[in-house]
VOLO-874437 format. One record per residue (C-alpha): y, z negated, x negated; residue number from 0; residue in three letters. Coordinates in Angstrom, 3 decimals. Layout:
<recs>
REC, Y, Z, X, NUM, ALA
...
</recs>
This chain:
<recs>
REC, 94.836, -118.804, -113.080, 0, MET
REC, 92.706, -121.366, -111.310, 1, THR
REC, 89.171, -120.047, -111.853, 2, PRO
REC, 87.627, -121.702, -108.824, 3, VAL
REC, 88.681, -122.644, -105.296, 4, GLU
REC, 86.871, -125.541, -103.624, 5, ILE
REC, 86.780, -126.601, -100.000, 6, HIS
REC, 84.881, -129.809, -99.321, 7, GLN
REC, 83.078, -129.886, -96.002, 8, GLY
REC, 80.932, -132.429, -94.206, 9, ASP
REC, 77.692, -130.498, -93.610, 10, THR
REC, 74.637, -130.283, -95.927, 11, PRO
REC, 75.427, -126.591, -96.600, 12, VAL
REC, 77.446, -125.335, -99.575, 13, VAL
REC, 78.477, -121.684, -99.644, 14, LEU
REC, 78.630, -120.192, -103.131, 15, GLY
REC, 81.004, -117.237, -103.542, 16, LEU
REC, 80.731, -115.986, -107.125, 17, PRO
REC, 81.751, -112.343, -106.701, 18, HIS
REC, 84.653, -112.116, -104.236, 19, THR
REC, 87.397, -112.751, -106.798, 20, GLY
REC, 89.553, -109.862, -107.986, 21, THR
REC, 91.739, -111.554, -110.612, 22, PHE
REC, 91.669, -109.915, -114.034, 23, VAL
REC, 94.016, -111.259, -116.748, 24, PRO
REC, 96.370, -108.553, -117.964, 25, GLU
REC, 95.008, -108.587, -121.512, 26, LYS
REC, 91.500, -107.988, -120.208, 27, ILE
REC, 92.673, -105.337, -117.746, 28, ARG
REC, 94.323, -103.463, -120.612, 29, ALA
REC, 90.924, -103.202, -122.336, 30, ALA
REC, 89.310, -101.591, -119.266, 31, MET
REC, 89.141, -97.897, -118.542, 32, ASN
REC, 90.243, -96.467, -115.190, 33, ALA
REC, 86.774, -96.900, -113.727, 34, ARG
REC, 86.686, -100.556, -114.703, 35, GLY
REC, 90.128, -101.205, -113.263, 36, ARG
REC, 88.841, -99.963, -109.889, 37, GLY
REC, 86.726, -103.142, -109.570, 38, LEU
REC, 84.270, -101.255, -107.379, 39, ASP
REC, 81.446, -103.804, -107.730, 40, ASP
REC, 83.331, -106.595, -105.981, 41, THR
REC, 81.587, -108.387, -103.105, 42, ASP
REC, 84.381, -107.086, -100.905, 43, TRP
REC, 85.637, -109.420, -98.151, 44, HIS
REC, 82.572, -111.676, -98.267, 45, ILE
REC, 84.768, -114.809, -98.187, 46, HIS
REC, 86.437, -113.419, -95.049, 47, LYS
REC, 83.088, -112.564, -93.477, 48, LEU
REC, 81.793, -116.124, -93.902, 49, TYR
REC, 85.051, -117.916, -93.111, 50, ASP
REC, 84.422, -120.307, -90.216, 51, GLY
REC, 80.846, -119.096, -89.651, 52, VAL
REC, 79.615, -122.670, -90.087, 53, LEU
REC, 82.261, -125.237, -89.258, 54, HIS
REC, 82.327, -127.935, -91.917, 55, GLY
REC, 80.495, -126.011, -94.642, 56, ALA
REC, 81.694, -126.562, -98.197, 57, SER
REC, 82.748, -123.488, -100.162, 58, THR
REC, 82.995, -122.910, -103.907, 59, VAL
REC, 84.623, -119.569, -104.731, 60, ARG
REC, 85.258, -117.884, -108.085, 61, ALA
REC, 88.697, -116.265, -108.207, 62, THR
REC, 88.029, -114.121, -111.324, 63, PHE
REC, 86.364, -110.741, -111.116, 64, HIS
REC, 82.746, -110.279, -112.195, 65, ARG
REC, 83.885, -107.769, -114.843, 66, TYR
REC, 85.752, -110.602, -116.576, 67, VAL
REC, 82.505, -112.592, -116.618, 68, ILE
REC, 79.717, -112.749, -114.071, 69, ASP
REC, 79.374, -116.201, -112.537, 70, ALA
REC, 75.868, -115.309, -111.321, 71, ASN
REC, 74.413, -114.632, -114.764, 72, ARG
REC, 72.740, -116.919, -117.287, 73, ASP
REC, 75.484, -118.156, -119.652, 74, PRO
REC, 73.106, -117.550, -122.564, 75, SER
REC, 73.103, -113.833, -121.759, 76, GLY
REC, 69.391, -113.634, -120.883, 77, VAL
REC, 68.712, -110.704, -118.537, 78, SER
REC, 68.401, -111.531, -114.875, 79, LEU
REC, 65.849, -108.782, -114.244, 80, TYR
REC, 64.026, -107.921, -117.502, 81, PRO
REC, 62.876, -104.316, -117.625, 82, GLY
REC, 65.174, -103.211, -114.794, 83, GLN
REC, 68.673, -101.771, -114.836, 84, ASN
REC, 71.159, -104.559, -114.216, 85, THR
REC, 74.499, -105.820, -115.509, 86, THR
REC, 74.953, -108.692, -117.925, 87, GLY
REC, 77.042, -111.803, -118.398, 88, LEU
REC, 80.043, -109.607, -119.186, 89, VAL
REC, 79.115, -106.192, -117.768, 90, PRO
REC, 79.535, -103.201, -120.051, 91, LEU
REC, 78.877, -100.744, -117.214, 92, THR
REC, 79.341, -100.697, -113.483, 93, ASP
REC, 76.486, -100.560, -110.979, 94, PHE
REC, 76.300, -96.796, -111.385, 95, ASP
REC, 75.715, -97.097, -115.142, 96, GLY
REC, 79.164, -95.876, -116.216, 97, TYR
REC, 81.200, -97.564, -118.949, 98, ASP
REC, 84.025, -99.783, -117.703, 99, ILE
REC, 85.724, -100.595, -121.031, 100, TRP
REC, 87.824, -98.715, -123.551, 101, THR
REC, 87.515, -101.778, -125.818, 102, THR
REC, 84.425, -103.871, -124.979, 103, PRO
REC, 84.760, -107.621, -125.567, 104, PRO
REC, 83.356, -109.102, -128.767, 105, ASN
REC, 81.234, -112.259, -128.919, 106, ASP
REC, 84.252, -114.525, -129.372, 107, ALA
REC, 85.956, -113.058, -126.302, 108, GLU
REC, 82.803, -113.460, -124.226, 109, VAL
REC, 82.545, -117.109, -125.270, 110, GLU
REC, 86.205, -117.707, -124.395, 111, ALA
REC, 85.619, -116.284, -120.918, 112, ARG
REC, 82.517, -118.415, -120.529, 113, ARG
REC, 84.526, -121.538, -121.284, 114, GLN
REC, 87.571, -120.689, -119.137, 115, THR
REC, 85.841, -119.089, -116.123, 116, CYS
REC, 82.045, -119.351, -115.946, 117, HIS
REC, 81.780, -123.009, -116.976, 118, ALA
REC, 84.505, -124.309, -114.614, 119, PRO
REC, 82.977, -122.450, -111.678, 120, TYR
REC, 79.571, -123.975, -112.269, 121, HIS
REC, 80.986, -127.416, -112.983, 122, ALA
REC, 82.682, -127.264, -109.576, 123, ALA
REC, 79.544, -125.992, -107.858, 124, LEU
REC, 77.377, -128.666, -109.485, 125, GLU
REC, 79.848, -131.375, -108.494, 126, ALA
REC, 80.011, -130.221, -104.881, 127, GLU
REC, 76.243, -130.007, -104.548, 128, LEU
REC, 75.954, -133.508, -106.015, 129, THR
REC, 78.590, -134.846, -103.618, 130, ARG
REC, 76.925, -133.254, -100.599, 131, VAL
REC, 73.494, -134.495, -101.640, 132, ARG
REC, 74.825, -138.029, -102.061, 133, SER
REC, 75.981, -137.949, -98.426, 134, ILE
REC, 73.058, -136.170, -96.766, 135, HIS
REC, 70.187, -136.841, -99.138, 136, GLY
REC, 69.798, -133.086, -99.669, 137, VAL
REC, 72.095, -130.151, -100.309, 138, ALA
REC, 71.480, -126.514, -99.391, 139, ILE
REC, 73.211, -123.893, -101.511, 140, LEU
REC, 73.566, -120.617, -99.649, 141, TYR
REC, 74.768, -118.060, -102.188, 142, ASP
REC, 76.798, -115.294, -100.528, 143, CYS
REC, 76.624, -111.740, -101.882, 144, HIS
REC, 76.972, -108.102, -100.876, 145, SER
REC, 76.354, -104.730, -102.448, 146, ILE
REC, 76.419, -101.048, -101.549, 147, ARG
REC, 73.241, -100.018, -99.752, 148, SER
REC, 72.624, -97.037, -102.039, 149, GLY
REC, 72.853, -97.372, -105.843, 150, ILE
REC, 70.262, -95.194, -107.625, 151, PRO
REC, 70.988, -96.827, -110.997, 152, PHE
REC, 69.798, -100.189, -109.626, 153, LEU
REC, 67.209, -99.346, -106.979, 154, PHE
REC, 65.538, -96.459, -105.175, 155, GLU
REC, 66.302, -95.512, -101.591, 156, GLY
REC, 68.405, -97.509, -99.171, 157, THR
REC, 68.659, -101.271, -99.402, 158, LEU
REC, 67.742, -103.316, -96.300, 159, PRO
REC, 70.621, -104.990, -94.466, 160, ASP
REC, 69.533, -108.574, -95.181, 161, PHE
REC, 68.108, -109.263, -98.656, 162, ASN
REC, 66.874, -112.841, -98.929, 163, ILE
REC, 66.198, -114.284, -102.378, 164, GLY
REC, 64.321, -117.489, -103.187, 165, THR
REC, 62.717, -116.461, -106.500, 166, ASN
REC, 59.352, -116.062, -104.773, 167, MET
REC, 59.735, -119.244, -102.758, 168, GLY
REC, 60.488, -121.582, -105.655, 169, THR
REC, 64.159, -122.388, -105.045, 170, THR
REC, 64.018, -123.976, -101.601, 171, CYS
REC, 61.737, -125.635, -99.095, 172, ALA
REC, 59.570, -123.120, -97.214, 173, PRO
REC, 61.254, -124.119, -93.953, 174, GLU
REC, 64.572, -122.757, -95.273, 175, ILE
REC, 63.096, -119.408, -96.254, 176, GLU
REC, 61.172, -119.128, -92.976, 177, THR
REC, 64.141, -119.990, -90.770, 178, ALA
REC, 66.326, -117.435, -92.535, 179, THR
REC, 63.652, -114.754, -92.318, 180, GLN
REC, 63.121, -115.359, -88.607, 181, GLN
REC, 66.796, -115.006, -87.726, 182, VAL
REC, 67.117, -111.812, -89.776, 183, CYS
REC, 63.928, -110.297, -88.374, 184, ALA
REC, 65.060, -110.990, -84.812, 185, ALA
REC, 68.502, -109.440, -85.339, 186, ALA
REC, 68.331, -106.157, -83.430, 187, LYS
REC, 69.514, -103.098, -85.310, 188, GLY
REC, 69.149, -104.700, -88.752, 189, TYR
REC, 66.512, -104.523, -91.468, 190, THR
REC, 65.495, -107.334, -93.781, 191, CYS
REC, 63.352, -108.184, -96.794, 192, VAL
REC, 62.559, -111.352, -98.719, 193, THR
REC, 62.290, -111.333, -102.517, 194, ASN
REC, 62.556, -107.575, -102.746, 195, GLY
REC, 64.907, -105.980, -105.274, 196, ARG
REC, 67.064, -109.122, -105.184, 197, PHE
REC, 65.072, -112.309, -105.646, 198, LYS
REC, 67.989, -114.654, -106.188, 199, GLY
REC, 70.364, -114.627, -109.126, 200, GLY
REC, 70.841, -117.158, -111.890, 201, TRP
REC, 72.785, -119.441, -109.561, 202, THR
REC, 69.966, -119.644, -107.041, 203, THR
REC, 67.345, -120.127, -109.730, 204, ARG
REC, 69.387, -122.698, -111.659, 205, HIS
REC, 70.322, -124.949, -108.741, 206, TYR
REC, 67.215, -124.489, -106.610, 207, GLY
REC, 65.303, -127.685, -107.383, 208, ARG
REC, 63.679, -128.705, -104.088, 209, PRO
REC, 61.903, -131.706, -105.623, 210, SER
REC, 65.347, -133.136, -106.424, 211, GLU
REC, 66.758, -132.486, -102.968, 212, GLY
REC, 68.616, -129.351, -104.088, 213, LEU
REC, 67.692, -126.200, -102.185, 214, HIS
REC, 69.095, -122.740, -102.902, 215, ALA
REC, 68.802, -119.386, -101.172, 216, ILE
REC, 70.630, -116.128, -101.834, 217, GLN
REC, 71.718, -113.650, -99.190, 218, MET
REC, 72.558, -110.166, -100.447, 219, GLU
REC, 74.024, -108.154, -97.579, 220, LEU
REC, 74.247, -104.388, -97.548, 221, ALA
REC, 77.961, -103.632, -97.351, 222, GLN
REC, 77.287, -101.069, -94.652, 223, SER
REC, 76.716, -104.016, -92.287, 224, THR
REC, 80.377, -105.046, -92.282, 225, TYR
REC, 82.546, -102.429, -94.054, 226, LEU
REC, 83.844, -99.250, -92.457, 227, SER
REC, 82.512, -97.284, -95.444, 228, THR
REC, 80.951, -98.329, -98.741, 229, GLU
REC, 83.757, -96.750, -100.734, 230, ALA
REC, 87.451, -97.216, -101.414, 231, ARG
REC, 89.498, -98.614, -99.818, 232, PRO
REC, 86.597, -100.953, -98.867, 233, TRP
REC, 87.928, -101.604, -95.376, 234, GLU
REC, 86.646, -104.580, -93.404, 235, TYR
REC, 85.233, -103.414, -90.070, 236, ASP
REC, 86.090, -105.940, -87.374, 237, VAL
REC, 83.466, -104.749, -84.894, 238, ALA
REC, 80.642, -104.584, -87.428, 239, LYS
REC, 81.557, -107.894, -88.989, 240, SER
REC, 81.818, -109.571, -85.608, 241, GLY
REC, 78.227, -108.639, -84.795, 242, ARG
REC, 77.021, -109.720, -88.208, 243, LEU
REC, 78.882, -113.030, -88.142, 244, ARG
REC, 76.929, -114.113, -85.071, 245, ARG
REC, 73.674, -113.786, -86.987, 246, HIS
REC, 75.085, -115.466, -90.071, 247, LEU
REC, 76.277, -118.331, -87.901, 248, SER
REC, 72.777, -118.738, -86.478, 249, THR
REC, 71.264, -118.803, -89.961, 250, ILE
REC, 73.644, -121.399, -91.335, 251, LEU
REC, 73.515, -123.552, -88.213, 252, THR
REC, 69.720, -123.629, -88.397, 253, GLU
REC, 69.753, -124.476, -92.099, 254, LEU
REC, 72.144, -127.355, -91.507, 255, ALA
REC, 69.893, -128.631, -88.713, 256, ALA
REC, 66.861, -128.497, -91.018, 257, LEU
REC, 68.416, -130.698, -93.677, 258, ALA
REC, 67.449, -134.120, -92.234, 259, PRO
REC, 63.773, -133.075, -92.265, 260, ASN
REC, 63.619, -131.916, -95.886, 261, LEU
REC, 62.226, -135.099, -97.461, 262, LYS
REC, 65.609, -136.248, -98.737, 263, PRO
REC, 66.081, -138.298, -101.854, 264, ILE
REC, 67.586, -141.734, -101.441, 265, GLN
REC, 71.213, -141.446, -100.352, 266, LYS
REC, 73.832, -142.478, -102.838, 267, GLY
REC, 71.857, -141.245, -105.857, 268, THR
REC, 72.615, -138.212, -107.983, 269, SER
</recs>
């Protein structure tokens, strides 16, 4: 297994795709129960949704499933949302709170997965952001996610369509947050929120260092915006996704256009 797929582009934007992978090594699959083997918490078809939305954008995509190890969690195991229901570095439950293992991994197995999956993904993402920043003076990480719009275990009510996360404005220049908000707010028929239930995962918080020319923003989409139904077989809806892709294209195009005005560091440095 190659844990990460990389496409090097020529724009200031890097798309992070930590949760679209569905590969589970057979030994790990054998330790899952039937619910775990369903892989229901995948960010279904997100790589397809974003494909070609911004011509020339770099992409860094994890190929392993988040149940193997979650590429958007702190490798130390610190909780992403203390005091709230969430899933950890290697989830023990799914998003509905149900067990996904017949034999949960021990500490040694978690560390092995960190070394073979989590670390290579982030090494690739770090390298691509550094390369892009060396060319453009800045790099903008746009972390691509999706989730079912109704999950009582994680949040009350129905999730907005666009969920923007910047860890309360700390992970990117304010122009990036504002531009994204404005496009989402103007998109007819959609709802949006900034720093609501999802404020940006570990990836956004770790790489978002605006003073160093590294900007990061997370977009958590409600899966109802582009899937036929938020249930198996998780079918990609061409009509829904076509409408959504136009708005995503506007967001990413505007972010790329902002890059030259973001007080870049000296080109050629890292």
